[in-house]
N, C-alpha and C positions, 0 to 999 in steps of 0.2 A: 391663673387661668388653667382649667384641667390640661392634661397631657394630651388628650385626644383632640381638644379643641386647638391646641398649640401645634399638633402634627396637621391638622386640616388647613390651619392658615399658612403654614410652612409650604403645602402643596399648592395653594392658591396663589402666593407670593413667594417663590424660591429664593429671590433675590439675596436676602440677608444670609441665607444658608450658603449660597454660592459663592459668596464674597468672604465666608469666614476663612481662616488660616493664618491670621495673625503673624505679623514679622516680615511678611513678604514686602519686598520692595515694589511699589506701585510703578507700572510701565509709564514712561514718559511720552508725552504726546503733544503735538502742535495743531492749531486749528486755522483753516483757511476757508474764508466765507466772502461772497459777493453779495452786498447789500443794497436795497433802496431805502433811502432816508425814511420814508413813513414805516418801514418795518426795524428800524434801528434799535428800538427798544426791546424787540424779540431777541436779537442777537446778544445786546448788553446783557439782558436777563439770562441767557443761555451760559454765556461765559463768565458772567459775574458770580455764579455759585459753584464754579468749577476751578480746576488747579492746572491749566494747560502750561506746558513750559513756554510756548510762544503762540501768539495770535498774529495772524496777517489778514487784513480785511480790505475789500474794494469797494469804492462807493460808486453806484451806477450814476447817481445823480449828486444831490449834495452830501457833503461829509458831514455827519452826525457829530455834534459836539461831545457827547458821552462816548464816542468811538474813535475819536480824533488820534488818540495816542496809538491805536493799533491799525489804522488806516494808511496802508501803503500807497494808495494811488486812487484816482476817479477818472471817470469817463465811460463811455458806451465800449462794448465789445461782446464777443461770444462768451458763454459761460467757461467752456474748456480752456478756451486761450487764457482768460482772466485768472482762472485757477491755476493753471500752470504757472502764470507769471508770479503769482503769489507764493507757490511752493518753492520757487528758487530764493525767495528771500527768507525762508524759515530757517531757525536754528535746526540742528540736527536732533532728531527725536526718534523714539522707537516707533511710534504710530503718527499717522496723520489723518485728521478727522476733517473731511469736507462737509459743510452744512449749509443748507439753504438758509434764507433769512426769515423765513415763516415755519419754523418747528420748534416744538416744545418737548421736552423729556417730561413723561408724566409722573406724578406721584412723587416722593420725596427724592428719586434718583437725579444723578447729574450725568454730565458727559463723562466725568472720571469712572462712574461706575460701568458706563456702556464700554469703554476702552478696557477697563479692567476684565469684563467677560469676555470680549474679543481675544484678549490675551490668555484668559483662563482656557478657552476653548480652541485655541491654537488657530485662528481664523486669519488667513491672509488678507481677505476682505470681507466686510461684514456691514449688516445695518440692524438698526433696531426694528421690531416689528411694529405696525400700526395698530393703534389703540382702536377701540368700538367705533368711535365717532370721527376718526381720521380719514379725510379723503387720501385714496390711494387709486393707482392705475393697475394694480395686479393683486389678484387675490391671494397668491401665494404669500404676499407681504404682510397680511393681515395675521394678528396675534392668535396663536392657537393655544387653547386651554391646556393646561397641566403640561407644558413643554417649556424647558429652559432655553433650549436652542436647536433649530434644526439645520443639519448640514444639507446644502442644496448646492445647485448649480447655477442659480440666479440671485442676483440684488439688483434692485433698481439703482439709477444713477442718483436719484435723491429721496427724500429730502436729507438723508444724512449717511456717510460712508465712513467706515473706519479701515484704514489700510495699515498692514503691518509691515515689519521689516523683511520678512523672509523673501517675498516676491515682489518687493516694490518697484524693482527695475522691470517687471513684466506689466505692471500696472500704472505707474507713472514714469513720464507726463502723460496726460490723456491725451488722445488723438484730436487734432482739431481739425476745423473744417467740417464738422457735422453739426452746425447749428447749436441747438440745446444739448447735444450729445446722445439723443436717443439712437439705440442700436448697438452702443459700445457693449451693452450687456450681453450681447452675441459673441463678441470677442472674450470676454470673461467666462461665457458658458463653454467655449471650446477648451479653455484651459481648464475648467473644473472637470469637464466630462473626461479629460485625458488624466486627471489626477495630479495636475501642475501645482493648481492653488486649491486651498480649502476655501470654500465660500459657506457663509452662514447667516441666517436670520436669528437675531436674538429676542426670543419671545419673552424672557424674563423681566425685560426693561422696554415697554412700548413708548412710542412717541406720538405725538398728534401734529400733522400737518395742518397749518393754520389757514391754508386757502385752498380752493378747489384746483384740481390739477389743470394746468395750462392757462391759468388766469392771467398770468403776466404776459403771455406770449401767444402767437398764432401758431397752433400745433399741427395744422393741416399738413403742410409739406414734410414735416418729420414724420408723421403717421404713415404717408405714402412710401416713404423710402423705407421704413422699418417693415411694412407689409411687404414689399419686395423682398427684402433680406429674409424674411421668413418663407415666403413662397420658394425661395432658391433652396431652403431646407425641407421643402415638402411639407410646410406646416401652413395654416390658414390664421391661426392665432397664438399669442403667446404660450398659453395653457399646453399647447401641444408639445412644447418643448422644455418647459420647466420640470424639474425633478426635485424630489426631496430624496437625499440618500438615506438620511437617519433622522429621527427625532429623539434627542436627549430629553429624558424625563427628570423632573425635580429631585427624585428619590436616587438618581445616579449622579454622582459627582465626579468631574474631570480629575485624572490623576496627572500630578505634575511629574510625569515620567518622560518627557520628550515627545517628539511628534511620531505620530503614526502614519503609515504610507496611504498615499491617495486620499480619498475623502472620508475615511474612517476617523473616529474621534476617539481619544483615549479615555475610557471611562471604566 
């Protein structure tokens, strides 16, 4: 392959270049997920090609045979309540990944790569961007071409969250009593705007949400509550308060020189 073509391809898909560095110990991580039996194969596929230190699952209905060994319990409950319960059973790891049961990492990437890039870019809470055909509720979460990662004040609560070790005490456990959890992003936004946590959307590794937003539950009440919270901030919609502090391009690589203050990124 000609050098110019290799360069062009590296810009279109920066992940191999970002993951270079040989010899670094990969960060340890655990996975927590609440699943429905009909989506068990998606969860099995997601964790089957990855190398988490621990996996804790909760079955909302029937326990899937292929996930039985990792399923810690079953029955109904709110999303955050069940995730919090699962997190108390996880072995200690550097990162915690919370995933829905209907998400797929696109291309040849895995959860390992998502966590590695969250670690490389020193993100306290992060999510991979949505690919072109992935249903999503926020435009800011769509993949941006020629971007490795965007340092933002917003990540969505799903379908995949990566939570790092530095500020985990501020992010976990999730606040309960909020139904599906809509609106907790505003709490994280306050922390990000104050420079207390570093929030990012990883464009280098897109995912696909396999079901329309809100398909599994009735979201009207959740939406009304969030609208009221936004109104308290003088906003009429999410886009009014969502910010991108910095876009890191593929030709700029993160330096392993430690954390920089606020929401700046060491590049």
